[in-house]
C-alpha positions as CSV (number, residue, x, y, z in Angstrom):
1,X,126.5,122.4,103.5
2,X,123.6,121.7,101.4
3,X,120.3,122.7,101.1
4,X,117.7,120.6,101.7
5,X,114.5,121.9,99.0
6,X,111.3,120.2,98.3
7,X,111.5,118.5,94.9
8,X,109.8,119.1,91.5
9,X,108.5,117.3,89.6
10,X,110.1,118.5,87.1
11,X,113.2,116.9,89.2
12,X,111.4,113.6,88.2
13,X,114.4,112.8,85.7
14,X,117.2,113.5,88.2
15,X,115.0,111.8,91.1
16,X,115.3,108.6,89.1
17,X,119.4,108.7,88.0
18,X,120.0,108.7,92.0
19,X,117.1,105.8,92.7
20,X,118.5,104.0,90.2
21,X,122.8,104.3,91.1
22,X,121.9,104.1,94.5
23,X,120.2,100.2,94.2
24,X,123.3,99.5,91.2
25,X,125.5,100.5,94.5
26,X,123.9,98.5,97.1
27,X,123.2,95.4,94.4
28,X,127.2,95.6,94.3
29,X,127.7,95.0,98.3
30,X,124.8,92.0,97.9
31,X,122.2,94.6,99.2
32,X,118.8,93.8,97.6
33,X,116.6,96.1,99.0
34,X,116.0,97.7,96.0
35,X,115.0,96.2,92.5
36,X,113.8,97.9,89.5
37,X,110.3,97.4,91.1
38,X,110.8,99.3,93.9
39,X,111.0,101.7,94.0
40,X,109.6,102.7,90.4
41,X,108.7,105.6,87.9
42,X,104.9,105.9,89.6
43,X,106.1,106.1,93.4
44,X,108.6,109.4,92.3
45,X,105.9,111.0,90.9
46,X,103.5,110.5,92.8
47,X,105.7,111.4,95.3
48,X,106.5,114.9,94.2
49,X,103.0,115.2,92.7
50,X,102.1,115.5,96.4
51,X,105.5,117.4,97.6
52,X,106.9,114.2,99.9
53,X,109.7,114.3,98.3
54,X,112.7,116.3,99.3
55,X,116.4,116.4,98.2
56,X,119.8,118.0,98.4
57,X,121.0,119.6,95.2
58,X,124.7,119.3,93.3
59,X,124.1,121.4,90.1
60,X,121.8,119.4,88.6
61,X,121.9,116.6,90.2
62,X,120.4,115.1,92.7
63,X,122.7,113.3,95.4
64,X,120.5,112.8,97.8
65,X,116.5,111.8,98.7
66,X,114.4,111.5,101.3
67,X,110.2,110.9,101.3
68,X,108.3,112.6,104.2
69,X,103.8,111.7,104.1
70,X,102.0,109.8,106.5
71,X,101.3,106.3,104.7
72,X,101.8,103.5,106.0
73,X,101.7,100.3,105.1
74,X,99.2,96.9,106.2
75,X,101.6,95.6,107.6
76,X,102.5,98.2,110.8
77,X,98.9,97.3,111.7
78,X,99.6,94.6,113.6
79,X,103.2,96.2,114.8
80,X,103.6,97.0,118.8
81,X,103.8,101.3,118.4
82,X,104.6,103.0,121.5
83,X,103.1,106.5,120.0
84,X,99.2,105.1,120.4
85,X,97.4,107.9,120.9
86,X,99.5,110.6,118.7
87,X,99.8,111.2,114.9
88,X,102.4,108.8,112.9
89,X,104.2,110.3,109.7
90,X,106.4,107.8,108.3
91,X,110.0,108.8,106.3
92,X,110.7,106.1,102.7
93,X,113.3,106.3,100.3
94,X,116.0,107.9,102.3
95,X,118.9,107.7,99.7
96,X,122.5,109.0,99.4
97,X,124.2,108.6,96.1
98,X,127.3,106.5,96.9
99,X,129.8,109.1,95.4
100,X,128.1,110.9,98.1
101,X,127.9,108.6,101.3
102,X,129.8,109.0,103.9
103,X,129.6,112.9,103.8
104,X,126.9,113.2,106.6
105,X,124.4,113.5,103.7
106,X,121.5,111.1,105.4
107,X,121.9,111.9,108.9
108,X,121.3,115.4,107.4
109,X,117.7,114.4,105.9
110,X,117.4,112.7,108.4
111,X,117.9,115.8,111.2
112,X,115.3,117.4,108.8
113,X,112.6,115.6,108.7
114,X,113.3,114.9,112.2
115,X,112.1,118.8,112.5
116,X,110.3,119.1,109.1
117,X,107.9,115.9,111.3
118,X,107.5,117.7,114.0
119,X,106.6,121.5,112.9
120,X,103.9,119.6,111.1
121,X,102.2,118.5,114.2
122,X,103.1,114.7,113.9
123,X,104.1,113.2,117.5
124,X,106.3,110.6,116.3
125,X,108.1,109.2,112.9
126,X,107.6,104.9,111.9
127,X,109.8,103.6,109.2
128,X,111.0,100.0,107.8
129,X,114.6,99.2,106.7
130,X,116.4,96.5,105.1
131,X,117.4,94.2,107.6
132,X,120.7,93.8,106.1
133,X,121.9,97.1,105.9
134,X,123.7,97.5,108.1
135,X,124.7,101.4,107.6
136,X,121.1,102.0,107.3
137,X,119.9,100.4,111.2
138,X,123.2,101.8,112.4
139,X,122.0,105.6,111.7
140,X,118.5,105.7,112.9
141,X,119.7,103.8,116.3
142,X,122.2,106.5,117.1
143,X,119.0,108.8,116.3
144,X,117.2,107.4,118.7
145,X,114.9,105.1,117.0
146,X,113.4,102.0,119.2
147,X,113.1,98.8,116.7
148,X,109.1,98.3,117.4
149,X,109.5,94.3,114.8
150,X,109.2,92.9,111.5
151,X,107.3,93.4,108.4
152,X,107.9,90.8,105.6
153,X,107.0,92.4,101.6
154,X,106.8,90.3,98.7
155,X,109.6,89.1,97.0
156,X,112.4,90.3,99.5
157,X,114.3,87.0,101.4
158,X,114.7,89.3,104.0
159,X,112.7,91.2,106.5
160,X,112.7,94.8,107.6
161,X,112.8,96.0,111.1
162,X,110.4,98.5,112.0
163,X,111.3,101.6,114.2
164,X,109.8,104.5,115.9
165,X,111.0,107.5,117.5
166,X,108.4,109.7,120.3
167,X,108.9,112.9,119.5
168,X,108.8,115.3,121.9
169,X,105.6,117.3,122.7
């Protein structure tokens, strides 16, 4: 089984390759959640520099990745979250290369992130998912995440559904 490791700044080219491949595939499927604006190289560099980007390698290629941090967009403030007392972490930019989808890597990344987040003392996980990304919506719902509302982002016609999972204390 593929090992999940923290990615380094030297992995930028491989990470960019992953997100480019995933974005192209999404667009082929009529899903416009990502484009040349997002995710961009500046975000990827920041994720790598801050130690928030984890991934799975196949040789020199990065075939799956996930970002774990505590950065919540301003739109999250107006949502009715369940965890009001604790400390929330966030999951961003979970991606699996099209050639490796359907093999359980997304679920493996999600379980890794949950364990990592719990080990860091967080009490809940928050994230948002493009409303037309049925595969991602299903994965989070099967994983025990509950929908808490929706947000919209500039230049996006479709909203993003926000999910939360309160971790066992």
